[in-house]
N, C-alpha and C positions, 0 to 999 in steps of 0.2 A: 565743483567746488576746489579751491585752490588747495592742496596739501603741502605743508611744509614739515620737513623731518629734519629735527637737530640732534646731533650726536655731541654730547656735552659731557663734563666730568661731574662725578657726584660731589657735592660739597658736605653733605650730612649737616652735622651741629654747627659747622663752621658757617654754611651758607645762610643758617638762621641766626647766628650770632653778627654776622657781617653781610648786610644786605647788598654791599656793592661788590660781591664776589658774582658778578654778571654772568660769568663764563660757565656756571655751574647747572645743572638740571633743575635745581630748585628754584633759581632766579632767571633762568631762560633768557639770558642777554638783554632782559627788560622789555621783551617784545610780546610777553604772554597775552597782555590785556589787548595791546594792539591788536594782535592777530585775531583774537576774538570778537572785537569791535568790528573787523573787517569781514567776518564769516568764515575764516580760513580754518581748515583743520591742522591743528599744530600739535605735532608729536614729539616729545622731548625725551631722550632716554641716554644711558650710558652704556646699554647693554649692545655690543657691536661685534662680539666674536662668536665666529660659528654659524652654522647653517640655520639653526633655529633662534637666531639673535633678533631682537627686535630691529635692529638695521636692517638685516635682510628680509625681514617680514615687509617692513614699511616701505622699503626703497622701491618696491615694485610699482607702486602707483603714486610716488610723490614726485611734485612737480618742481619743488626747491629742497635742496640738500644744505644743511649748515654743518660744517664740522669746524672742529679746531686743530692746531698742531700739537696740542698739549695731552689730548686724549682723541687722537685722530680714527675716524671712521675711514678705513681704507677703501676706496672706491676703485675697485679692480676692474678689469675688463668683463670678467664673468658677470659682475654685479651690473655695470653698465648696460649689458646685453639684457639682464632682467628688469632694468628701470625703463619701462616702456613710455613714461610720461614725463621722465626728467628733463628739465630745460636749462636749470641754473644750479650750478655747485657753487657754493659761497665758503670760503675759509674765513672764519672769525678770527682773524689775526694775519700772520704772514706765512707763507710757505705752503704750496699746494703739491708738494711732491707725494702725498698719500692717495693722490688721485692720478690713475691712468689717463695722462693727457692726450695720448694719442687715439685711445678710445674715444674720449670725450669729442675730438675733433671729428672722428668719423660719423658720430651720431649728432654733430653739431651742437653740443652742450656747451653753454657758456660756462667757465670757470673763472671766478673772480676772488680776489682777496683784499682785505683792508690795508693797501700799502701805506707804510709809513707809521702805522698803529704802535708798532713795539720798537722802533729804531733807538729811542732814547733808553728804554727799559732795558734792552739787551746789551746795550753799549755799556750801560753801568754795571751791568752784571759781569761782563767782560773784564773790566777794570777791578772788580771785587774779587774775581777768581785769579786773576794774575798777582794781585797782592796777596791773597792768603796763601798761594804755593810758594811765590819768591820768599816771603817772609817766614815760611814755615808754620804758619798760624796754627793749624790742626794739631800738631804735637803739643804746641803750649796750651791750646784750649783743653785738650785731652788732659793734661796735667791740672789744670785749673778745676775741672769738675770731679776730678778723682781724688783730690786731696794730695796730690804730689808736687813737689817744686824741686826741678831739676834743669836750671837755667842753661847749663851747659849742653844738655840734651836737645834743647831747642835751637839754642844760637849756633850750634856746629852746622846747621844747614839752613841757617837765615841769611838773606842777602837784602842789599837794597835794590830798588828798581833804576835808581839813578846811576847813570854809566853804562846801562845795559842796551844790547841792540835788541829793538822790538819790531817785529813785521806782522803784518795781517795779510793772509791769504785771502785775496779779494778787497777791494776798496770801495764797495758800493755804499749805499746809505749807512749801514751799520759799520762796516769796516771804517769808513771816513770819520764816523763820529768817535770811534775808538782812538783813531789817531790824535784827534782834536784833544781829547781827554788825556792824552799821554803826554802832550807838550809840557805842563808844569812839572813834570816829574825829572826834567833834564836827562833824559835818556841820551846815551851816546850817539844813537842814530835811530832814525823811523824809517823802516823799510815797508813797501808793499809790492805784492806780486798779482798782477791782473793781466787780462788778455789785451787792455789797452791803457794808456795812461789816463791819469787824472787830467781835468782842465788846469792849464797852467797856474791861474790864479789860485785854484783850490789846492794844489800840489806846494805852491809857495807858502801859502796860509800856515800849513801843517808843517813845513820843512821835510817833507817825506820824498825818499828817493826810490823809483821805480826799479825792480831787479826783474830782467825779463826771462831768466832761467831758473826754473823750479829749484834744481840742485844748488845753484849759487845762492838762490835766497834762503833756503833751508840751512845751509852751512854758516851763514854768516848770523844768524838770529840766536840770541839767548832766550827770548820768549817768541812763540810763534802763536798767533789766536786766527782761528779760521771763521771767516765771516763769507763764506761763499754758499750759492744755492746748492742743492742736490739735484744732479742731473747725470746723463751717462758719462760726461766727462770728468766728474767729480767722485763719482761713486768708487768707494775703495781707493781713493787716491792716495791716502796716507797711511802707507803699508811698511812692511819689514824694511825695505829696500829703502822707501824715504825717510824713515825714522833713522837708518843708518847714515843718512847725509847730515843730520842735525848733530850739533855739538853734544859730547857727553854731558850730561848735566843740565841740559836746555829743559824748558817747561812749555808744555803745549796745552792750548786751550781751544775748546770746541762749543760754541753756543749757535752753531749753523744747523749742522744735521749727523747725527750719529753716524749713519753709514758712509759718510765721508771718509771715515777712519775704519781699518780693519780692527775690531776689537780686541780680539787675541794678540795681536801685533803690539798694540799699544799697550796692554796689561803686561806683555813679557817685558818690554822695554821699561816699564815703570818698575816692576819687580826687580828687574836686574840691576837698576840704577843707572842704565843709559840714558832714560828721562828721569829728571829729578821730580817731575809730577805731571799729571795730566788732570784737567778739570774742566767743568762745564755743566750742561743741564740736558742734552740731547743724547738719546739712546737709539740704537738700530730699529729697535720695535719698542712701542710705548702703549701701555705700562711695561716696564722692562722686567724680565723674570727675575725672581729673588736671588737666584744664583748666578746672575750675569757676572763675567769675569771683572767688570768695572767696579763692582761693589766692594770686592775683597782686595784689589790690587793695594800694595803699600810698599814703598820703598826700602832699601836696606839702611841700615845705619842710624835709624831714628827718624828718618823722613817719612812722613804720612803719604806723600806722593798723590795724595787722592783728593780732587776737588770737586768730586761728582755730587749732583742733587737732583732730584725729580725736575721734569722740564717745567720751569715756571719764570723764566727770566723774562719772557715777552707776556706775561699775564699778570703783572702788577696790578692793583687796583686802578691805577692811573690808566694803564693800558687796556684794561678791561672797558672802562668807559670808552675810549677811542675805538677799539674794534667793535664793541657793540653797537655804538651809533653808526659806525661804518657799514655794517652788516645790514642793518634796517635800510640806510640809504641805498645800498645795492639793490635789496629787494624791492623797494618803493620804486626805483628807475625801471626796473624789469617790468614790473607790473603795470607801469603807466607808459611804458614804450620810450622812455628818455633814454639816451645813450649814457654808458657808464663812464665814470671818469677814466681816462685812458690809462692812467698809471695802475689802476685797480684791476684791469683785464689781463688775464693769462691767456686764455683761449677763446675765441668767439667766431661764429660762422664758419667754424670747421678750418681754422687755421690760427697758428699762434699770433698774439699781438706782438707790437715792437718790443714792448716792455718785458716780454717772458725771459726770464731768467738771466737778467744781467745787463741792462742799458746802463752803462756807467757814465755816461755823458751828464747825468744829473746826480752824480754821487754825492756832492756837496749841497744839493738843494734840500 
């Protein structure tokens, strides 16, 4: 019997109130009945931490694993060694850095994700975060709900986005859509840093200029948005040295992966005022510890500096429909022996797919 193990997040009363919360354990990506009809053993849990977790218990004989980037089941090399029957690991969403891909390759486990399911959702979240930081929204909102009224305290750190230099670190599917959405704001200039240029027509469409040197790129930007995958080359990329290259008072937004930034260095820069603010929804470990330094950072002089939220940018109700449907298709393709959609495959047959971590040739597609 085929065994499917799904590591999802608990929705509780919210999942009961909103059946469109498909990414929850309660609503199980909408495939519980389908799995039952097919005669599969379908185990759904949020319990993923520690040697006695349901994750570690059931991974031993699961054939298919489903995880999400929002409550990731970290499929380490040790767990892959225990997973004697595992053939397919599906990320219901985008971003499979919670899986040891080298170990998956060695065991010829296919790793796939629902490419494109979150691009609009995350790009919109990037725009929201940029605006709330630049406009010093949080300080004003705190006044509104606490009964205060001090316009000067808000306005002294509030700016327009118009006339600013905004750059995306990586211009893939999400980064490019951010550039598209920035166009109506009449920024002074739009920049991007990537290992290769966008196609000429795509670059012309958004009026963006590629900067090939990272220091040059960071030093020019008033706002930097990180839209790169997490891999060996981006792990801890934004550290104290890189932050020192940025303008004093610049804003940094990260909806890619928390570990691309060195958490303590970012918090220190916000608290000191070198960065006017840092925002996003990704954390080095998820769920994040309650005492994580990004929860308490706050800029001086009445600037909140903090635009952090739990990881939800790519799991809007619209995105959940897309990644739930895509997950089912990937599993059906596997079970029927059909080839997977090439863009969805990260590793297969012991090797990386072409798409893995950054084919920007289709950035605007």
